[in-house]
C-alpha positions, 0 to 999 in steps of 0.5 A: 572182725574175723577169727584166724586159725593159729597157723596162718596160710601163706596165701591170703585167699586161703586166709579169707576162706578159713576165716570164721565170722562172729555169727557162726561162732555164736549160733544158739540152738533155741529160737528167739522171738522178738516182737515189734515193740521190743525192736522199737524200744531197743532202737529208741534206746540205742539212737540218741536224740537229735542234736540241736544246732548252734543257731537254735540254741542261740535263738532260744537263749535270746528268747529267754533273755527277752522274755525276762526283760519283758516280764521285768518291764511290764511289772507295774510300779507301785502306786504311792499316794501323793499326800504330804503327811508331814504337813498335816500337823501344820494344816490342823494348827492353822485350821484351829486358829481360824475357828 
């Protein structure tokens, strides 16, 4: 973007010659020293993280679903002993009669 004077010249070549760049208007008298770390930090803050593609997102979603399914399937079933506790009183009564 360039700044133009109040009165615009009729010739476009003169308009380009008279235009001032923003760098010319913002010059300061003091020198500023910027270290490499500051440049890297500023660049890292300005650049956004690379975006993952739809294929990678789909693959990760499927992996997460399969990991949950594997965890659900691989859980051992609880062991229930095969005893018939409801028959115990009748067994005991029969044994007492045999004595």
